[in-house]
C-alpha positions in Angstrom: -19.2 3.9 -10.7 -15.7 3.9 -9.4 -13.6 0.7 -9.1 -11.4 0.9 -6.0 -8.6 -1.6 -5.4 -6.8 -1.7 -2.1 -3.8 -3.9 -1.0 -3.0 -4.7 2.6 -6.6 -4.5 3.7 -6.5 -6.6 6.8 -4.5 -4.6 9.3 -3.3 -1.1 10.2 -4.1 1.7 7.8 -5.5 -0.8 5.2 -8.1 -2.2 7.7 -9.3 1.3 8.5 -9.4 2.2 4.9 -11.4 -1.0 4.0 -14.0 -0.2 6.6 -14.5 3.4 5.3 -14.7 2.2 1.7 -17.3 -0.4 2.7 -19.5 2.4 4.2 -22.6 3.9 2.7 -20.8 6.7 0.9 -19.2 4.2 -1.4 -22.2 1.8 -1.8 -22.5 2.4 -5.5 -18.8 1.6 -6.2 -17.0 -1.6 -6.8 -14.3 -2.5 -4.3 -11.5 -5.1 -4.6 -9.6 -5.8 -1.4 -6.2 -7.7 -1.4 -5.2 -9.4 1.8 -2.6 -12.0 2.6 -4.8 -13.7 5.2 -8.6 -14.1 5.3 -10.3 -11.2 6.9 -11.8 -12.0 10.3 -14.4 -9.3 10.5 -17.9 -10.6 11.2 -19.3 -8.6 8.3 -17.9 -8.6 4.8 -19.7 -6.5 2.3 -21.5 -8.5 -0.5 -20.7 -5.5 -2.7 -16.9 -6.1 -2.4 -14.5 -8.6 -3.8 -11.8 -10.2 -1.7 -8.6 -11.5 -3.1 -6.4 -13.5 -0.6 -2.9 -13.5 -2.0 0.6 -13.6 -0.5 2.2 -10.6 -2.0 5.7 -11.7 -0.9 5.4 -14.2 -3.9 4.9 -13.4 -7.6 1.2 -13.2 -8.2 -0.8 -13.9 -11.4 -4.4 -13.3 -10.2 -4.4 -9.7 -11.3 -5.1 -10.8 -14.9 -8.6 -11.5 -13.8 -9.3 -7.9 -12.9 -11.1 -6.1 -15.7 -13.6 -3.2 -16.2 -16.7 -2.5 -18.3 -18.4 0.6 -19.7 -20.1 1.4 -16.4 -16.7 2.0 -14.8 -16.2 5.7 -14.7 -12.7 5.7 -13.0 -10.3 3.3 -11.4 -8.5 4.0 -8.1 -5.6 1.9 -6.9 -4.4 2.3 -3.4 -0.9 0.8 -3.0 -0.9 0.2 0.8 0.6 -3.2 1.5 4.2 -3.0 2.7 6.7 -4.7 4.9 9.6 -3.1 6.9 11.4 -6.4 7.3 14.2 -7.3 7.4 15.6 -4.7 9.8 19.3 -5.4 10.0 22.7 -4.1 8.9 23.6 -4.9 5.3 26.6 -7.1 6.3 24.1 -9.4 8.1 21.3 -9.3 5.6 19.3 -12.3 4.4 18.8 -11.6 0.7 15.9 -14.0 0.5 14.1 -11.8 2.9 15.1 -8.7 0.9 13.5 -10.4 -2.2 10.3 -10.9 -0.3 10.3 -7.2 0.6 10.9 -6.3 -3.0 7.9 -8.4 -4.1 5.6 -6.8 -1.5 6.8 -3.2 -1.8 7.9 -3.0 -5.4 7.3 -5.8 -8.0 3.7 -6.8 -7.2 2.3 -3.2 -6.8 4.0 -2.3 -10.1 2.4 -5.3 -11.8 -1.0 -4.4 -10.4 -0.6 -0.7 -11.4 0.5 -1.6 -14.9 -2.3 -4.1 -15.5 -4.9 -1.7 -14.2 -3.5 1.1 -16.3 -3.6 -1.0 -19.5 -7.1 -2.3 -18.8 -8.4 1.2 -18.1 -6.8 2.5 -21.3 -8.7 0.0 -23.4 -12.0 1.7 -22.3 -10.6 5.2 -22.2 -11.0 5.3 -18.4 -8.9 7.4 -16.1 -6.9 5.7 -13.3 -5.8 7.3 -10.1 -2.9 5.6 -8.2 -2.5 6.5 -4.5 0.9 5.3 -3.4 1.3 5.1 0.3 4.9 6.2 0.5 7.4 7.1 3.2 10.3 9.4 3.9 12.4 6.3 3.6 11.7 6.4 -0.1 13.9 9.5 -0.4 16.3 9.2 2.6 18.5 6.3 3.7 17.7 4.9 7.1 20.3 2.8 9.0 19.1 -0.9 9.1 16.3 -0.4 6.5 18.0 -1.6 3.3 15.0 -3.6 2.0 12.4 -0.9 2.9 14.3 2.1 1.6 15.3 0.4 -1.7 11.8 -1.0 -2.4 9.9 2.1 -1.5 12.2 4.2 -3.5 11.9 1.8 -6.4 8.1 1.8 -6.5 8.0 5.6 -6.2 10.3 6.0 -9.2 8.6 3.3 -11.2 5.1 4.8 -10.7 6.5 8.2 -11.7 7.6 6.7 -15.0 4.3 4.8 -15.4 2.5 8.1 -15.0 4.8 9.9 -17.5 4.2 7.2 -20.1 0.4 7.0 -19.7 -1.9 10.0 -20.2 -4.8 8.3 -18.5 -3.0 7.9 -15.1 -2.8 10.4 -12.3 -0.5 9.6 -9.4 -0.4 10.7 -5.8 2.5 9.9 -3.4 0.8 10.0 0.0 3.1 10.1 3.0 1.0 9.3 6.2 3.9 10.1 8.6 4.7 7.8 11.5 1.6 5.8 12.4 0.7 3.6 15.4 0.7 0.2 13.5 2.2 -3.2 13.7 5.0 -2.0 11.4 6.0 0.5 14.1 5.8 -2.2 16.7 8.3 -4.2 14.7 10.6 -1.3 14.5 10.5 -0.7 18.3 11.3 -4.4 18.9 14.6 -4.1 16.9 17.9 -3.8 18.8 20.4 -1.1 18.3 22.9 -3.4 16.6 20.4 -3.8 13.8 19.1 -0.2 13.7 21.0 2.7 15.2 18.0 5.0 15.6 15.6 2.5 17.3 15.4 4.7 20.4 14.0 7.6 18.4 11.0 5.4 17.4 10.5 4.1 20.9 10.4 7.8 22.1 7.8 8.7 19.5 5.6 5.9 20.9 6.2 6.7 24.5 5.6 10.4 23.9 2.3 9.8 22.1 3.5 11.2 18.8 2.3 8.4 16.5 -0.6 9.1 14.2 -3.8 7.2 14.5 -4.3 5.2 11.2 -8.0 6.0 11.4 -7.2 9.7 11.0 -4.9 8.9 8.0 -7.6 6.7 6.4 -10.1 9.6 6.6 -7.6 11.9 4.7 -7.2 9.3 2.0 -11.0 8.9 1.7 -11.3 12.6 1.3 -8.8 12.5 -1.5 -10.8 9.8 -3.2 -14.0 11.8 -2.8 -12.5 14.6 -4.8 -11.9 12.4 -7.8 
């Protein structure tokens, strides 16, 4: 039995992933879904657990997650993320940056570290699939909070993998998807983000990826484990 933990399970890529993970092919596995708000779908699988937590604040509930001898492997999909605030550094609200750091860096690192330690107690392997971005490696005008936090979690997870023999890490870059995050980007003005027209053009030219297709790729990756 696998134990699969997914953050950001109520919208965008996370919502499509949750629906696939709740399908018949994973019926024998335990699933834990993190979401800021309660999930409004008519059907919630009785085989799955739902944790409703605001990841923009420090969380403590992860200490309740544990495994037993029937757990063959653990898979953590770090999906929850925020692009906000989008603005020039001289105008930045550092409280908003701190919220982004909690969502994109601190809380996923806390979850990954806890899961790694719990898995190690039972000699279980853990796979971390980090949904990353080109912004983790390249600066983007107006994206201080996103670039710094996504870069930080990438490096921190690299170190966590290096320090723990039971952990295998995948940095999965889905490309530019048609999600609410992209909608937020397109709604920005040029004074906050120089390249906003580029993202508007990607949308108008139909070049955004369908998150359903990306979710299928991630599920295929899980199936190989």
